[in-house]
Every structure is written in C-alpha cells, then in structure tokens.
N, C-alpha and C positions, 0 to 999 in steps of 0.2 A: 507257624501253623502248618504250612505245607509239609515240612519234613516230619513233624510229628504225626501229621495225618497219614503219611506213608508208614510209619510203625503200626498204626491202628489197622490200616488196610492189610498190612502183611500178617499181623497177628490176630485178626478178628476171627478168621475161620478156626485158628488154633485154640482160640479161648472162648468160643462161642457156647459150648455146652459146659456142664458142670458148674460147681461152686465159684470157680474163678470167673466164668463167663456171666454168672448171675451177679456177682459183686460189680463187675464192670459194666454191666447193662445200664445201671442207673447213669453213670458218668459219659457213657458213649451216645446216649440218646440225643443230647443236644448237638453232638458232632454230626450225626446223621442228617439233621435238619439243615445244618450250615454247609456241609460238604457234598452230601449225596453220593453218586456214583464214583467221585473222586477218592472216596475212602478205599475202594477196593483195588488193590494192586496185585500184581502177579506174585506169587510166593513159590520158591522151590519146594517140590514135594518131598515130605519127610524130613525137612531140615530146620533147624531152629534158626529164627531170624532175628534181627534187632527188635522187631515188633514183639515177638514172643517174650524176649528178655525184658524189655522195657516195661511192658503192660504188667508183666508178673512182679517185677521189681517194685513198682509203685504200690501194688496192693500190700506187699509185704512191708514196705516202707511205712505205710499207713498203720500197720498192725504194731510195729515196734515203737513208733511215735506215740501210740495211744497206751502203751504199756503201763506208763507211769501216771496216767490220768491227765496228762497236760502235753500241750504242744508248745515247744519253746522256739524262739525265733532263730536261734543258732542252727537248730535242725533243719528248718525250712531253708535257711540261707545255705546249708551245706548241700541240700539237694538241688537247689536252683543253681548253685555255682558249678556243681558236676554237669549238669545239664547244658549250662551256657558254654562251658569248656568244651564239651563233647559234641554238642548239637547246635549251638547258637541261641540267641536271645528269644526267638520265636518259639523253639520247641521248648525251652526252659519255662516260659510263661505258660505254655499249654499244659506242661507236666505239673506245674504247681496248681493250676486250675483243677486239674483232674485229682491231685492229691488232696486238695481241700474238700472235694466232694467225697472222695473215699474215706476220709477221716469222719465223715458222718455216718458211715455204714457199719453194721455189725459184721466183722469178719471172723469166720471160723478158720483159725490158723491152721488146724490140722488138715481140714478137708482141701483148703487152697493149697497147701504145701504139698500134700499127697498128689494133686493134680500136676502141680509144677514138676514134681519129681518124675512123674510119668512121662513128661514131655520135654524136659530140657535135659541136656547132657550134663555129666558130672562136672566137668570144667566150668561150664556156665553157672551151675548151682554154687560152686566154690566161689566164683567172682561175685555172685549176688550176695552171699554171706559176708564177704569181705566189705562190700559197700554198706551193707546193713550195720556192721560193727562201726564203719566210719560215721554214719548218721548218729548212732547212739553215743559216740564220743565226740560229737561236735563241739560241746562245751567243755571239753577236757576231762571228763570222767563219765563212767557208765554206771547208771544207778542200778541197784540189785534187781529190780523188777524187770529192767529192759534187758539186763544180762540174762536172767532166767528165760525171758521170751526169746532171746536169740538163741539160746542153747535148745530151747524146744523147736524152733524153726529149723535149726541145724539137723536135729534128729529127724524130724518129719520129711526133711528133704533128702535123707538117706545119706548124709555126709558122716564119715566116720569120726570117732572121737579123737583120733589122732590128727586128722585135718582140721577139725573144729578147734582144738587146743592150739594148733599151729597158727591159725588166723586170730584166735583170741589173744595169742602172745604177742602178736604185732601191735595190739592196742593197750593191753594191760601188762605192763613190764614187771619183772621180778628177777631175782638172781638166776632163775632157770630159764628165762625168756628164750635165749638163743637155742638151747637144747630143745625146748617145746616147739619152737618153730620148725625144727628139722624133725620133730616127733620122736625124740630119743631121751634117754636118761642120761644124766651127767657120767654115770658109770660106763656108759657105752665105749667099746674099744675104738681106737682110731680108725680101724677099717670099718666098723659099723657106722662111724661119723661120716666117713667118705661115701659109704653106700646109701646112707639117709639123705645126704645132700644131692646125690644123683637122681635119687627117687623124687624128692621134693622139686628139684629143678625142672625134671621133665613134667611133673604134674602141674606146676604153676607157670610153665613157659607161656608168654603171650601169645605164641602161635597156636596155642590150644583153643583160643577164642577169637582167632583171626577172622574166621568166617562170619562173625558178627559185625565186622568192619573195623576200620583202623581206629576209631574212637574207643571202642571196647578194648582193643589190643593195647592201646596206650595206657589205658586205665589198669590193665593187668600188670603192666610193668611194675607198678608200686609194689604188689605182692611179691613178684619175682626178685625185686631188689632186697626186700625184707630177708628172704632166704639166703641171698648172697652175702648180705651184711652179717646174719647170724653165723654163717659158716666161717666167715672172715675172723669174727670174734674168737670163735672155738679154735681156729687153726692158730691164731695168735696166742690163745691161752695155752694151747698145747705145744706150741713149736713146730706145728705141722708145716710141711712144705707142699 
C-alpha cells in the first residue's frame, strides 16, 4: 500500500483537474481517509512521474477491459502479475482494488486520452499502449471490439499509425509482422531497413522511460527486444550483415 500511495501522492496534483482527475476522484476518496497527509509526496516540477503513468494507465486499462462488455479473469491476472513483478504484492493489490472501482465508472476515452496526451511524453505513451495490448491479448487473442478501442486510444494519445502498427504487430503476427514492427514495407531497400531499425531502436530504447524508474525500464525491454528480433529475422531473410 505504501508504495502505491507514493504514486498517488506523486500523481495527484498532475491528475487533479480535468476528466482524468474526475474519474480518479471516486477511487481516491477512500485512500484520503486512510492515508491522509501521507499521500502527498514531493514531485519534480514539470516531469512525468511513476504516479502519473500508473494512474493514467489504470484508467485506460479499465476502458479496454470494458470494451467487449465483460471482464475476464486472465486480464485481471495479467494486470496483477505486472504490478507484482514491478512493484510488489502490496501495490498490486491496491492497483486491482482501484481497477475494480474504475470498471464501475463511465470513462470518456477521448477526453481522458487527450488529457494524458498533453501531460505524458511520447515514449511513456508508447509504453502505455504496449501494456494495453498485452492486457487485451492476455487470453491469447484480441477481440475486434478491444482492438478497435486500442486503435482509438492510440489515435487520441497522438501516436503515429506507424508506431501503432509496430506495437500491434508485436501481438498480432502475420507474414509482414517483422516489417510492420520496423514500420516499413517488404519492398523497402536494405538501406531503408537499416535506417528503420536505427530509428525504432532509438524510439523504443528502455532508457527513454528510465526516469520512471527501473521497473518501467525493465518492462520497456520487451518492446525493444521485439524490434531487435524483427530486425534479425529480416537480416536473415535478406542475408544482411
């Protein structure tokens, strides 16, 4: 609980106004009563914190899970496992508690995403979309309505179609998967392949979200690894050195 309370303390001022703050107000009420002044922690001015990311993520997680009209156990287990791995049992329990409350709320995806877009940097928004795809794919497939919701969120978050296709291809495989992950067509030249790899490797490098803490940096490694795997497959296919 203590560690999650620090996220809330760090992100509270960031998310206090606007639709995101309104949605979170319901679930934060009980935590005020239980924690009082302990919720308020110092926050670096003008910088995205773990609290900003975690609170925003939970709201969009709820939106994706509600997209097909049902909440399945595998999705809740995926979220809990992620928080257990990165933040411990106490924080995971608190996150699931907040998520269950958020699932009861009406969430205006566009308004919330617009607010997140204005306050989170691009790399953090990419990491957020990657995690949302992981939740949707928790049971091994992504239903069409959840996929449509994810695409809407990506657009509202201001992510390019190239980056969205790249992340989507990490979960939905087809013959063009490796090329889509790098954001290029199969017809691209060898030089274009190398250039695309360098661009994606820089964009998805874990150091881009290192300021959120080692936990999120470790989670970003998965995305970075997918880029490298895609490049390796293309190199092998083309006989590139």
